[in-house]
LUMLUMRO-432716 format. One record per residue: residue in three letters; x, y, z of N, C-alpha, C in turn. Coordinates in Angstrom, 3 decimals. Layout:
N
<res->ALA; n_px->X; n_py->Y; n_pz->Z; ca_px->X; ca_py->Y; ca_pz->Z; c_px->X; c_py->Y; c_pz->Z>
...
***
This chain:
153
<res->UNK; n_px->0.793; n_py->-23.658; n_pz->4.490; ca_px->1.434; ca_py->-24.048; ca_pz->3.241; c_px->1.584; c_py->-22.801; c_pz->2.397>
<res->UNK; n_px->2.760; n_py->-22.572; n_pz->1.876; ca_px->2.986; ca_py->-21.440; ca_pz->1.010; c_px->4.196; c_py->-20.632; c_pz->1.414>
<res->UNK; n_px->4.429; n_py->-19.557; n_pz->0.680; ca_px->5.650; ca_py->-18.782; ca_pz->0.919; c_px->5.648; c_py->-17.983; c_pz->2.220>
<res->UNK; n_px->4.491; n_py->-17.754; n_pz->2.803; ca_px->4.422; ca_py->-16.928; ca_pz->4.001; c_px->4.388; c_py->-17.752; c_pz->5.283>
<res->UNK; n_px->4.562; n_py->-19.066; n_pz->5.177; ca_px->4.511; ca_py->-19.912; ca_pz->6.368; c_px->5.598; c_py->-19.536; c_pz->7.369>
<res->UNK; n_px->6.795; n_py->-19.220; n_pz->6.879; ca_px->7.879; ca_py->-18.843; ca_pz->7.787; c_px->7.541; c_py->-17.564; c_pz->8.543>
<res->UNK; n_px->6.903; n_py->-16.620; n_pz->7.865; ca_px->6.507; ca_py->-15.374; ca_pz->8.526; c_px->5.444; c_py->-15.664; c_pz->9.580>
<res->UNK; n_px->4.481; n_py->-16.502; n_pz->9.229; ca_px->3.418; ca_py->-16.838; ca_pz->10.175; c_px->3.978; c_py->-17.551; c_pz->11.406>
<res->UNK; n_px->4.890; n_py->-18.509; n_pz->11.184; ca_px->5.441; ca_py->-19.256; ca_pz->12.313; c_px->6.318; c_py->-18.381; c_pz->13.194>
<res->UNK; n_px->7.091; n_py->-17.477; n_pz->12.598; ca_px->7.910; ca_py->-16.589; ca_pz->13.430; c_px->7.038; c_py->-15.620; c_pz->14.211>
<res->UNK; n_px->5.925; n_py->-15.185; n_pz->13.623; ca_px->4.995; ca_py->-14.310; ca_pz->14.340; c_px->4.371; c_py->-15.057; c_pz->15.512>
<res->UNK; n_px->3.969; n_py->-16.299; n_pz->15.279; ca_px->3.413; ca_py->-17.097; ca_pz->16.376; c_px->4.439; c_py->-17.294; c_pz->17.485>
<res->UNK; n_px->5.684; n_py->-17.564; n_pz->17.110; ca_px->6.729; ca_py->-17.763; ca_pz->18.116; c_px->6.977; c_py->-16.483; c_pz->18.905>
<res->UNK; n_px->6.846; n_py->-15.346; n_pz->18.255; ca_px->7.075; ca_py->-14.064; ca_pz->18.920; c_px->5.934; c_py->-13.710; c_pz->19.877>
<res->UNK; n_px->4.719; n_py->-14.098; n_pz->19.534; ca_px->3.553; ca_py->-13.707; ca_pz->20.319; c_px->3.156; c_py->-14.702; c_pz->21.403>
<res->UNK; n_px->3.681; n_py->-15.918; n_pz->21.339; ca_px->3.233; ca_py->-16.982; ca_pz->22.220; c_px->4.210; c_py->-17.200; c_pz->23.369>
<res->UNK; n_px->3.702; n_py->-17.377; n_pz->24.587; ca_px->4.595; ca_py->-17.726; ca_pz->25.697; c_px->5.288; c_py->-19.061; c_pz->25.421>
<res->UNK; n_px->6.515; n_py->-19.184; n_pz->25.903; ca_px->7.334; ca_py->-20.366; ca_pz->25.608; c_px->6.654; c_py->-21.673; c_pz->26.043>
<res->UNK; n_px->5.940; n_py->-21.646; n_pz->27.145; ca_px->5.302; ca_py->-22.865; ca_pz->27.659; c_px->4.197; c_py->-23.372; c_pz->26.732>
<res->UNK; n_px->3.556; n_py->-22.487; n_pz->25.996; ca_px->2.429; ca_py->-22.855; ca_pz->25.139; c_px->2.813; c_py->-22.998; c_pz->23.670>
<res->UNK; n_px->4.065; n_py->-22.760; n_pz->23.333; ca_px->4.473; ca_py->-22.693; ca_pz->21.937; c_px->4.235; c_py->-24.000; c_pz->21.183>
<res->UNK; n_px->4.554; n_py->-25.147; n_pz->21.787; ca_px->4.348; ca_py->-26.417; ca_pz->21.072; c_px->2.864; c_py->-26.686; c_pz->20.833>
<res->UNK; n_px->2.011; n_py->-26.344; n_pz->21.792; ca_px->0.566; ca_py->-26.525; ca_pz->21.604; c_px->0.040; c_py->-25.619; c_pz->20.489>
<res->UNK; n_px->0.499; n_py->-24.374; n_pz->20.481; ca_px->0.036; ca_py->-23.434; ca_pz->19.459; c_px->0.488; c_py->-23.895; c_pz->18.073>
<res->UNK; n_px->1.739; n_py->-24.352; n_pz->17.952; ca_px->2.212; ca_py->-24.848; ca_pz->16.660; c_px->1.457; c_py->-26.097; c_pz->16.216>
<res->UNK; n_px->1.108; n_py->-26.948; n_pz->17.167; ca_px->0.347; ca_py->-28.151; ca_pz->16.820; c_px->-1.033; c_py->-27.766; c_pz->16.273>
<res->UNK; n_px->-1.727; n_py->-26.858; n_pz->16.957; ca_px->-3.038; ca_py->-26.416; ca_pz->16.487; c_px->-2.935; c_py->-25.669; c_pz->15.164>
<res->UNK; n_px->-1.889; n_py->-24.851; n_pz->15.021; ca_px->-1.668; ca_py->-24.115; ca_pz->13.773; c_px->-1.501; c_py->-25.080; c_pz->12.599>
<res->UNK; n_px->-0.697; n_py->-26.114; n_pz->12.797; ca_px->-0.482; ca_py->-27.091; ca_pz->11.729; c_px->-1.745; c_py->-27.887; c_pz->11.434>
<res->UNK; n_px->-2.442; n_py->-28.306; n_pz->12.490; ca_px->-3.664; ca_py->-29.089; ca_pz->12.309; c_px->-4.729; c_py->-28.287; c_pz->11.573>
<res->UNK; n_px->-4.961; n_py->-27.058; n_pz->12.005; ca_px->-6.000; ca_py->-26.243; ca_pz->11.378; c_px->-5.618; c_py->-25.880; c_pz->9.946>
<res->UNK; n_px->-4.338; n_py->-25.563; n_pz->9.723; ca_px->-3.886; ca_py->-25.239; ca_pz->8.364; c_px->-4.022; c_py->-26.410; c_pz->7.409>
<res->UNK; n_px->-3.623; n_py->-27.593; n_pz->7.860; ca_px->-3.729; ca_py->-28.779; ca_pz->7.012; c_px->-5.190; c_py->-29.150; c_pz->6.786>
<res->UNK; n_px->-6.001; n_py->-29.064; n_pz->7.830; ca_px->-7.430; ca_py->-29.359; ca_pz->7.674; c_px->-8.090; c_py->-28.358; c_pz->6.731>
<res->UNK; n_px->-7.711; n_py->-27.092; n_pz->6.817; ca_px->-8.248; ca_py->-26.083; ca_pz->5.904; c_px->-7.866; c_py->-26.353; c_pz->4.460>
<res->UNK; n_px->-6.615; n_py->-26.750; n_pz->4.237; ca_px->-6.185; ca_py->-27.090; ca_pz->2.874; c_px->-6.957; c_py->-28.293; c_pz->2.337>
<res->UNK; n_px->-7.102; n_py->-29.301; n_pz->3.182; ca_px->-7.839; ca_py->-30.496; ca_pz->2.755; c_px->-9.303; c_py->-30.157; c_pz->2.467>
<res->UNK; n_px->-9.909; n_py->-29.335; n_pz->3.309; ca_px->-11.304; ca_py->-28.950; ca_pz->3.094; c_px->-11.446; c_py->-28.140; c_pz->1.804>
<res->UNK; n_px->-10.491; n_py->-27.246; n_pz->1.557; ca_px->-10.526; ca_py->-26.463; ca_pz->0.320; c_px->-10.426; c_py->-27.346; c_pz->-0.919>
<res->UNK; n_px->-9.520; n_py->-28.335; n_pz->-0.884; ca_px->-9.399; ca_py->-29.257; ca_pz->-2.022; c_px->-10.672; c_py->-30.071; c_pz->-2.202>
<res->UNK; n_px->-11.272; n_py->-30.483; n_pz->-1.091; ca_px->-12.498; ca_py->-31.271; ca_pz->-1.150; c_px->-13.638; c_py->-30.448; c_pz->-1.749>
<res->UNK; n_px->-13.800; n_py->-29.219; n_pz->-1.295; ca_px->-14.869; ca_py->-28.360; ca_pz->-1.808; c_px->-14.647; c_py->-28.049; c_pz->-3.286>
<res->UNK; n_px->-13.401; n_py->-27.773; n_pz->-3.676; ca_px->-13.105; ca_py->-27.510; ca_pz->-5.094; c_px->-13.440; c_py->-28.727; c_pz->-5.954>
<res->UNK; n_px->-13.094; n_py->-29.902; n_pz->-5.461; ca_px->-13.433; ca_py->-31.126; ca_pz->-6.194; c_px->-14.933; c_py->-31.304; c_pz->-6.333>
<res->UNK; n_px->-15.675; n_py->-31.043; n_pz->-5.261; ca_px->-17.130; ca_py->-31.150; ca_pz->-5.317; c_px->-17.723; c_py->-30.158; c_pz->-6.311>
<res->UNK; n_px->-17.218; n_py->-28.924; n_pz->-6.285; ca_px->-17.756; ca_py->-27.903; ca_pz->-7.189; c_px->-17.481; c_py->-28.283; c_pz->-8.642>
<res->UNK; n_px->-16.258; n_py->-28.705; n_pz->-8.926; ca_px->-15.921; ca_py->-29.101; ca_pz->-10.310; c_px->-16.752; c_py->-30.298; c_pz->-10.738>
<res->UNK; n_px->-16.878; n_py->-31.278; n_pz->-9.861; ca_px->-17.674; ca_py->-32.466; ca_pz->-10.193; c_px->-19.138; c_py->-32.094; c_pz->-10.406>
<res->UNK; n_px->-19.663; n_py->-31.208; n_pz->-9.557; ca_px->-21.050; ca_py->-30.773; ca_pz->-9.702; c_px->-21.264; c_py->-30.025; c_pz->-11.013>
<res->UNK; n_px->-20.336; n_py->-29.114; n_pz->-11.354; ca_px->-20.476; ca_py->-28.371; ca_pz->-12.595; c_px->-20.405; c_py->-29.291; c_pz->-13.816>
<res->UNK; n_px->-19.578; n_py->-30.327; n_pz->-13.736; ca_px->-19.444; ca_py->-31.251; ca_pz->-14.872; c_px->-20.634; c_py->-32.205; c_pz->-14.979>
<res->UNK; n_px->-20.986; n_py->-32.843; n_pz->-13.864; ca_px->-22.005; ca_py->-33.892; ca_pz->-13.940; c_px->-23.438; c_py->-33.349; c_pz->-13.939>
<res->UNK; n_px->-23.718; n_py->-32.348; n_pz->-13.140; ca_px->-25.091; ca_py->-31.855; ca_pz->-13.026; c_px->-25.394; c_py->-30.807; c_pz->-14.094>
<res->UNK; n_px->-24.467; n_py->-29.873; n_pz->-14.295; ca_px->-24.721; ca_py->-28.755; ca_pz->-15.190; c_px->-24.137; c_py->-28.955; c_pz->-16.589>
<res->UNK; n_px->-23.378; n_py->-30.019; n_pz->-16.799; ca_px->-22.850; ca_py->-30.337; ca_pz->-18.115; c_px->-21.699; c_py->-29.459; c_pz->-18.595>
<res->UNK; n_px->-20.976; n_py->-28.844; n_pz->-17.694; ca_px->-19.855; ca_py->-27.994; ca_pz->-18.073; c_px->-18.666; c_py->-28.851; c_pz->-18.491>
<res->UNK; n_px->-17.777; n_py->-28.266; n_pz->-19.256; ca_px->-16.498; ca_py->-28.897; ca_pz->-19.583; c_px->-15.548; c_py->-28.682; c_pz->-18.399>
<res->UNK; n_px->-14.461; n_py->-29.455; n_pz->-18.379; ca_px->-13.533; ca_py->-29.414; ca_pz->-17.253; c_px->-12.829; c_py->-28.052; c_pz->-17.134>
<res->UNK; n_px->-12.323; n_py->-27.519; n_pz->-18.223; ca_px->-11.564; ca_py->-26.260; ca_pz->-18.179; c_px->-12.420; c_py->-25.088; c_pz->-17.702>
<res->UNK; n_px->-13.643; n_py->-24.879; n_pz->-18.224; ca_px->-14.471; ca_py->-23.776; ca_pz->-17.680; c_px->-14.815; c_py->-23.968; c_pz->-16.198>
<res->UNK; n_px->-14.991; n_py->-25.214; n_pz->-15.773; ca_px->-15.272; ca_py->-25.467; ca_pz->-14.358; c_px->-14.061; c_py->-25.088; c_pz->-13.492>
<res->UNK; n_px->-12.863; n_py->-25.367; n_pz->-13.995; ca_px->-11.651; ca_py->-24.982; ca_pz->-13.263; c_px->-11.484; c_py->-23.470; c_pz->-13.240>
<res->UNK; n_px->-11.913; n_py->-22.807; n_pz->-14.285; ca_px->-11.835; ca_py->-21.341; ca_pz->-14.307; c_px->-12.721; c_py->-20.728; c_pz->-13.228>
<res->UNK; n_px->-13.863; n_py->-21.332; n_pz->-12.984; ca_px->-14.746; ca_py->-20.845; ca_pz->-11.912; c_px->-14.020; c_py->-20.934; c_pz->-10.574>
<res->UNK; n_px->-13.354; n_py->-22.051; n_pz->-10.334; ca_px->-12.599; ca_py->-22.213; ca_pz->-9.090; c_px->-11.507; c_py->-21.147; c_pz->-8.996>
<res->UNK; n_px->-10.829; n_py->-20.892; n_pz->-10.119; ca_px->-9.783; ca_py->-19.864; ca_pz->-10.136; c_px->-10.351; c_py->-18.505; c_pz->-9.766>
<res->UNK; n_px->-11.497; n_py->-18.150; n_pz->-10.332; ca_px->-12.085; ca_py->-16.851; ca_pz->-10.039; c_px->-12.568; c_py->-16.760; c_pz->-8.588>
<res->UNK; n_px->-13.084; n_py->-17.850; n_pz->-8.042; ca_px->-13.461; ca_py->-17.863; ca_pz->-6.624; c_px->-12.220; c_py->-17.658; c_pz->-5.763>
<res->UNK; n_px->-11.124; n_py->-18.344; n_pz->-6.113; ca_px->-9.863; ca_py->-18.208; ca_pz->-5.382; c_px->-9.358; c_py->-16.761; c_pz->-5.449>
<res->UNK; n_px->-9.439; n_py->-16.148; n_pz->-6.632; ca_px->-9.027; ca_py->-14.749; ca_pz->-6.792; c_px->-9.920; c_py->-13.828; c_pz->-5.969>
<res->UNK; n_px->-11.206; n_py->-14.109; n_pz->-5.919; ca_px->-12.125; ca_py->-13.306; ca_pz->-5.116; c_px->-11.813; c_py->-13.390; c_pz->-3.632>
<res->UNK; n_px->-11.495; n_py->-14.583; n_pz->-3.158; ca_px->-11.103; ca_py->-14.740; ca_pz->-1.748; c_px->-9.818; c_py->-13.959; c_pz->-1.483>
<res->UNK; n_px->-8.892; n_py->-13.959; n_pz->-2.446; ca_px->-7.668; ca_py->-13.179; ca_pz->-2.302; c_px->-7.934; c_py->-11.691; c_pz->-2.207>
<res->UNK; n_px->-8.882; n_py->-11.200; n_pz->-2.981; ca_px->-9.244; ca_py->-9.774; ca_pz->-2.920; c_px->-9.860; c_py->-9.441; c_pz->-1.561>
<res->UNK; n_px->-10.711; n_py->-10.323; n_pz->-1.054; ca_px->-11.312; ca_py->-10.100; ca_pz->0.270; c_px->-10.224; c_py->-10.065; c_pz->1.344>
<res->UNK; n_px->-9.252; n_py->-10.988; n_pz->1.253; ca_px->-8.145; ca_py->-10.990; ca_pz->2.210; c_px->-7.320; c_py->-9.714; c_pz->2.101>
<res->UNK; n_px->-7.117; n_py->-9.213; n_pz->0.892; ca_px->-6.392; ca_py->-7.964; ca_pz->0.700; c_px->-7.122; c_py->-6.807; c_pz->1.355>
<res->UNK; n_px->-8.439; n_py->-6.748; n_pz->1.186; ca_px->-9.236; ca_py->-5.673; ca_pz->1.788; c_px->-9.146; c_py->-5.742; c_pz->3.319>
<res->UNK; n_px->-9.245; n_py->-6.954; n_pz->3.872; ca_px->-9.118; ca_py->-7.099; ca_pz->5.326; c_px->-7.733; c_py->-6.680; c_pz->5.801>
<res->UNK; n_px->-6.699; n_py->-7.040; n_pz->5.050; ca_px->-5.333; ca_py->-6.683; ca_pz->5.432; c_px->-5.123; c_py->-5.182; c_pz->5.386>
<res->UNK; n_px->-5.623; n_py->-4.528; n_pz->4.346; ca_px->-5.481; ca_py->-3.083; ca_pz->4.244; c_px->-6.297; c_py->-2.357; c_pz->5.310>
<res->UNK; n_px->-7.317; n_py->-3.003; n_pz->5.844; ca_px->-8.140; ca_py->-2.400; ca_pz->6.879; c_px->-7.553; c_py->-2.495; c_pz->8.273>
<res->UNK; n_px->-6.440; n_py->-3.204; n_pz->8.436; ca_px->-5.825; ca_py->-3.324; ca_pz->9.755; c_px->-5.202; c_py->-1.997; c_pz->10.172>
<res->UNK; n_px->-5.255; n_py->-1.712; n_pz->11.444; ca_px->-4.656; ca_py->-0.481; ca_pz->11.953; c_px->-3.297; c_py->-0.798; c_pz->12.574>
<res->UNK; n_px->-2.648; n_py->0.231; n_pz->13.098; ca_px->-1.359; ca_py->0.029; ca_pz->13.755; c_px->-1.506; c_py->-0.665; c_pz->15.101>
<res->UNK; n_px->-2.718; n_py->-0.813; n_pz->15.581; ca_px->-2.941; ca_py->-1.462; ca_pz->16.870; c_px->-2.606; c_py->-2.957; c_pz->16.831>
<res->UNK; n_px->-2.487; n_py->-3.550; n_pz->15.640; ca_px->-2.167; ca_py->-4.966; ca_pz->15.558; c_px->-0.684; c_py->-5.230; c_pz->15.773>
<res->UNK; n_px->0.139; n_py->-4.182; n_pz->15.761; ca_px->1.570; ca_py->-4.340; ca_pz->15.969; c_px->1.847; c_py->-4.631; c_pz->17.437>
<res->UNK; n_px->2.797; n_py->-5.513; n_pz->17.689; ca_px->3.124; ca_py->-5.899; ca_pz->19.051; c_px->3.873; c_py->-4.796; c_pz->19.777>
<res->UNK; n_px->4.868; n_py->-4.252; n_pz->19.135; ca_px->5.657; ca_py->-3.206; ca_pz->19.768; c_px->6.062; c_py->-2.182; c_pz->18.726>
<res->UNK; n_px->6.186; n_py->-0.968; n_pz->19.183; ca_px->6.626; ca_py->0.077; ca_pz->18.279; c_px->8.132; c_py->0.224; c_pz->18.403>
<res->UNK; n_px->8.761; n_py->0.461; n_pz->17.280; ca_px->10.197; ca_py->0.642; ca_pz->17.293; c_px->10.516; c_py->2.046; c_pz->17.783>
<res->UNK; n_px->11.475; n_py->2.095; n_pz->18.689; ca_px->11.914; ca_py->3.386; ca_pz->19.189; c_px->13.002; c_py->3.908; c_pz->18.267>
<res->UNK; n_px->13.077; n_py->5.233; n_pz->18.101; ca_px->14.126; ca_py->5.765; ca_pz->17.237; c_px->15.503; c_py->5.431; c_pz->17.801>
<res->UNK; n_px->16.399; n_py->5.013; n_pz->16.913; ca_px->17.729; ca_py->4.634; ca_pz->17.338; c_px->18.603; c_py->5.871; c_pz->17.506>
<res->UNK; n_px->19.541; n_py->5.762; n_pz->18.415; ca_px->20.444; ca_py->6.861; ca_pz->18.668; c_px->21.396; c_py->7.022; c_pz->17.492>
<res->UNK; n_px->21.843; n_py->8.229; n_pz->17.329; ca_px->22.852; ca_py->8.488; ca_pz->16.310; c_px->24.162; c_py->7.871; c_pz->16.768>
<res->UNK; n_px->24.799; n_py->7.154; n_pz->15.894; ca_px->26.077; ca_py->6.532; ca_pz->16.217; c_px->27.190; c_py->7.440; c_pz->15.719>
<res->UNK; n_px->28.074; n_py->7.782; n_pz->16.625; ca_px->29.199; ca_py->8.627; ca_pz->16.223; c_px->30.406; c_py->7.754; c_pz->15.928>
<res->UNK; n_px->31.441; n_py->8.363; n_pz->15.386; ca_px->32.633; ca_py->7.609; ca_pz->15.022; c_px->33.412; c_py->7.147; c_pz->16.237>
<res->UNK; n_px->33.207; n_py->7.765; n_pz->17.377; ca_px->33.947; ca_py->7.388; ca_pz->18.578; c_px->33.225; c_py->6.341; c_pz->19.415>
<res->UNK; n_px->31.965; n_py->6.056; n_pz->19.104; ca_px->31.188; ca_py->5.085; ca_pz->19.859; c_px->31.553; c_py->3.679; c_pz->19.405>
<res->UNK; n_px->31.685; n_py->2.717; n_pz->20.341; ca_px->32.010; ca_py->1.338; ca_pz->19.941; c_px->30.906; c_py->0.740; c_pz->19.077>
<res->UNK; n_px->31.299; n_py->-0.110; n_pz->18.133; ca_px->30.322; ca_py->-0.736; ca_pz->17.251; c_px->29.449; c_py->-1.729; c_pz->18.001>
<res->UNK; n_px->30.034; n_py->-2.489; n_pz->18.885; ca_px->29.295; ca_py->-3.490; ca_pz->19.649; c_px->29.175; c_py->-3.012; c_pz->21.087>
<res->UNK; n_px->28.147; n_py->-2.241; n_pz->21.360; ca_px->27.976; ca_py->-1.637; ca_pz->22.678; c_px->27.811; c_py->-2.720; c_pz->23.735>
<res->UNK; n_px->27.112; n_py->-3.799; n_pz->23.408; ca_px->26.871; ca_py->-4.851; ca_pz->24.392; c_px->28.149; c_py->-5.580; c_pz->24.760>
<res->UNK; n_px->29.125; n_py->-5.633; n_pz->23.864; ca_px->30.349; ca_py->-6.397; ca_pz->24.092; c_px->31.364; c_py->-5.641; c_pz->24.918>
<res->UNK; n_px->31.178; n_py->-4.343; n_pz->25.106; ca_px->32.136; ca_py->-3.555; ca_pz->25.866; c_px->32.108; c_py->-4.019; c_pz->27.322>
<res->UNK; n_px->33.266; n_py->-4.309; n_pz->27.872; ca_px->33.363; ca_py->-4.730; ca_pz->29.261; c_px->33.215; c_py->-6.227; c_pz->29.451>
<res->UNK; n_px->32.926; n_py->-6.965; n_pz->28.421; ca_px->32.805; ca_py->-8.419; ca_pz->28.530; c_px->34.036; c_py->-9.068; c_pz->27.925>
<res->UNK; n_px->34.232; n_py->-10.315; n_pz->28.310; ca_px->35.312; ca_py->-11.070; ca_pz->27.683; c_px->34.885; c_py->-11.474; c_pz->26.293>
<res->UNK; n_px->35.744; n_py->-11.263; n_pz->25.345; ca_px->35.464; ca_py->-11.634; ca_pz->23.966; c_px->36.034; c_py->-13.020; c_pz->23.723>
<res->UNK; n_px->35.266; n_py->-13.872; n_pz->23.040; ca_px->35.700; ca_py->-15.238; ca_pz->22.774; c_px->36.982; c_py->-15.243; c_pz->21.961>
<res->UNK; n_px->37.856; n_py->-16.171; n_pz->22.238; ca_px->39.069; ca_py->-16.252; ca_pz->21.423; c_px->38.737; c_py->-16.625; c_pz->19.987>
<res->UNK; n_px->39.519; n_py->-16.136; n_pz->19.053; ca_px->39.267; ca_py->-16.369; ca_pz->17.632; c_px->39.540; c_py->-17.799; c_pz->17.222>
<res->UNK; n_px->40.205; n_py->-18.574; n_pz->18.073; ca_px->40.545; ca_py->-19.951; ca_pz->17.699; c_px->39.377; c_py->-20.903; c_pz->17.863>
<res->UNK; n_px->38.316; n_py->-20.481; n_pz->18.563; ca_px->37.166; ca_py->-21.354; ca_pz->18.768; c_px->36.433; c_py->-21.571; c_pz->17.450>
<res->UNK; n_px->36.032; n_py->-22.827; n_pz->17.199; ca_px->35.319; ca_py->-23.156; ca_pz->15.957; c_px->33.922; c_py->-22.558; c_pz->15.982>
<res->UNK; n_px->33.503; n_py->-22.073; n_pz->14.850; ca_px->32.153; ca_py->-21.536; ca_pz->14.708; c_px->31.245; c_py->-22.654; c_pz->14.214>
<res->UNK; n_px->30.084; n_py->-22.794; n_pz->14.830; ca_px->29.102; ca_py->-23.791; ca_pz->14.427; c_px->28.042; c_py->-23.118; c_pz->13.591>
<res->UNK; n_px->27.412; n_py->-23.900; n_pz->12.724; ca_px->26.326; ca_py->-23.376; ca_pz->11.915; c_px->25.130; c_py->-23.010; c_pz->12.785>
<res->UNK; n_px->24.845; n_py->-23.847; n_pz->13.787; ca_px->23.756; ca_py->-23.598; ca_pz->14.730; c_px->24.354; c_py->-23.507; c_pz->16.132>
<res->UNK; n_px->24.916; n_py->-22.377; n_pz->16.524; ca_px->25.610; ca_py->-22.309; ca_pz->17.803; c_px->24.699; c_py->-22.424; c_pz->19.020>
<res->UNK; n_px->23.402; n_py->-22.143; n_pz->18.882; ca_px->22.519; ca_py->-22.174; ca_pz->20.039; c_px->22.002; c_py->-23.571; c_pz->20.364>
<res->UNK; n_px->22.258; n_py->-24.552; n_pz->19.513; ca_px->21.787; ca_py->-25.917; ca_pz->19.755; c_px->22.857; c_py->-26.665; c_pz->20.545>
<res->UNK; n_px->22.470; n_py->-27.200; n_pz->21.684; ca_px->23.416; ca_py->-27.952; ca_pz->22.503; c_px->23.761; c_py->-29.259; c_pz->21.822>
<res->UNK; n_px->24.954; n_py->-29.755; n_pz->22.103; ca_px->25.439; ca_py->-30.945; ca_pz->21.403; c_px->24.600; c_py->-32.180; c_pz->21.707>
<res->UNK; n_px->24.017; n_py->-32.280; n_pz->22.899; ca_px->23.211; ca_py->-33.464; ca_pz->23.221; c_px->21.830; c_py->-33.430; c_pz->22.559>
<res->UNK; n_px->21.441; n_py->-32.301; n_pz->21.966; ca_px->20.154; ca_py->-32.203; ca_pz->21.272; c_px->20.261; c_py->-32.482; c_pz->19.776>
<res->UNK; n_px->21.478; n_py->-32.678; n_pz->19.272; ca_px->21.649; ca_py->-32.853; ca_pz->17.830; c_px->20.891; c_py->-34.058; c_pz->17.292>
<res->UNK; n_px->20.861; n_py->-35.184; n_pz->18.019; ca_px->20.140; ca_py->-36.357; ca_pz->17.508; c_px->18.648; c_py->-36.055; c_pz->17.374>
<res->UNK; n_px->18.094; n_py->-35.322; n_pz->18.331; ca_px->16.685; ca_py->-34.944; ca_pz->18.246; c_px->16.443; c_py->-34.013; c_pz->17.063>
<res->UNK; n_px->17.320; n_py->-33.044; n_pz->16.872; ca_px->17.164; ca_py->-32.098; ca_pz->15.768; c_px->17.246; c_py->-32.829; c_pz->14.430>
<res->UNK; n_px->18.178; n_py->-33.748; n_pz->14.288; ca_px->18.320; ca_py->-34.486; ca_pz->13.025; c_px->17.087; c_py->-35.358; c_pz->12.774>
<res->UNK; n_px->16.571; n_py->-35.995; n_pz->13.825; ca_px->15.352; ca_py->-36.794; ca_pz->13.644; c_px->14.166; c_py->-35.920; c_pz->13.245>
<res->UNK; n_px->14.063; n_py->-34.723; n_pz->13.828; ca_px->12.983; ca_py->-33.812; ca_pz->13.444; c_px->13.148; c_py->-33.335; c_pz->12.009>
<res->UNK; n_px->14.394; n_py->-33.057; n_pz->11.579; ca_px->14.633; ca_py->-32.677; ca_pz->10.182; c_px->14.155; c_py->-33.769; c_pz->9.240>
<res->UNK; n_px->14.480; n_py->-35.017; n_pz->9.563; ca_px->14.064; ca_py->-36.139; ca_pz->8.711; c_px->12.539; c_py->-36.271; c_pz->8.712>
<res->UNK; n_px->11.925; n_py->-36.169; n_pz->9.891; ca_px->10.469; ca_py->-36.272; ca_pz->9.994; c_px->9.776; c_py->-35.176; c_pz->9.199>
<res->UNK; n_px->10.230; n_py->-33.927; n_pz->9.334; ca_px->9.609; ca_py->-32.826; ca_pz->8.605; c_px->9.862; c_py->-32.946; c_pz->7.111>
<res->UNK; n_px->11.021; n_py->-33.478; n_pz->6.728; ca_px->11.299; ca_py->-33.695; ca_pz->5.309; c_px->10.358; c_py->-34.718; c_pz->4.698>
<res->UNK; n_px->10.132; n_py->-35.828; n_pz->5.410; ca_px->9.197; ca_py->-36.854; ca_pz->4.921; c_px->7.781; c_py->-36.298; c_pz->4.885>
<res->UNK; n_px->7.416; n_py->-35.503; n_pz->5.896; ca_px->6.088; ca_py->-34.901; ca_pz->5.934; c_px->5.888; c_py->-33.953; c_pz->4.754>
<res->UNK; n_px->6.879; n_py->-33.143; n_pz->4.461; ca_px->6.769; ca_py->-32.223; ca_pz->3.327; c_px->6.701; c_py->-32.981; c_pz->2.011>
<res->UNK; n_px->7.479; n_py->-34.054; n_pz->1.905; ca_px->7.439; ca_py->-34.865; ca_pz->0.688; c_px->6.053; c_py->-35.464; c_pz->0.501>
<res->UNK; n_px->5.471; n_py->-35.984; n_pz->1.590; ca_px->4.135; ca_py->-36.579; ca_pz->1.495; c_px->3.082; c_py->-35.513; c_pz->1.181>
<res->UNK; n_px->3.230; n_py->-34.320; n_pz->1.763; ca_px->2.280; ca_py->-33.253; ca_pz->1.448; c_px->2.351; c_py->-32.854; c_pz->-0.009>
<res->UNK; n_px->3.551; n_py->-32.849; n_pz->-0.555; ca_px->3.712; ca_py->-32.536; ca_pz->-1.980; c_px->3.055; c_py->-33.572; c_pz->-2.861>
<res->UNK; n_px->3.097; n_py->-34.831; n_pz->-2.466; ca_px->2.455; ca_py->-35.888; ca_pz->-3.246; c_px->0.939; c_py->-35.838; c_pz->-3.148>
<res->UNK; n_px->0.449; n_py->-35.412; n_pz->-1.960; ca_px->-0.996; ca_py->-35.420; ca_pz->-1.738; c_px->-1.721; c_py->-34.437; c_pz->-2.644>
<res->UNK; n_px->-1.078; n_py->-33.338; n_pz->-2.987; ca_px->-1.768; ca_py->-32.334; ca_pz->-3.795; c_px->-1.680; c_py->-32.612; c_pz->-5.280>
<res->UNK; n_px->-0.975; n_py->-33.653; n_pz->-5.680; ca_px->-0.860; ca_py->-33.957; ca_pz->-7.108; c_px->-2.065; c_py->-34.625; c_pz->-7.646>
***
């Protein structure tokens, strides 16, 4: 959950063999959702404990949670800055200098180019017989996201 989910999922897709990708995504979603739920549960317990046992007001108790959250963020930053280049999957090779006489699309040279009259699709890699499945998954993920948004309120 959050702005970096797309980066995390694309990284998982890049690192995972195709045969295991659905299993990895299932575990990723399960562990992420369970972690979020556990975090909300622990925060609720801490706030309730500070209010009922120690007699704190609600706002100062929430500030403690905020500072704990900020501290965890600092620890994550330190761990991230401590990573070396060994965590990278592949190193980029220097690209060749492109001259004015070199074709722009090197891969397309010698191949038949599609006629310009063909319609362009928004998702050209999705086969037409898979569209019903894709639309059902869009609806399912939309309802799931809507329910997740309600759960945190």
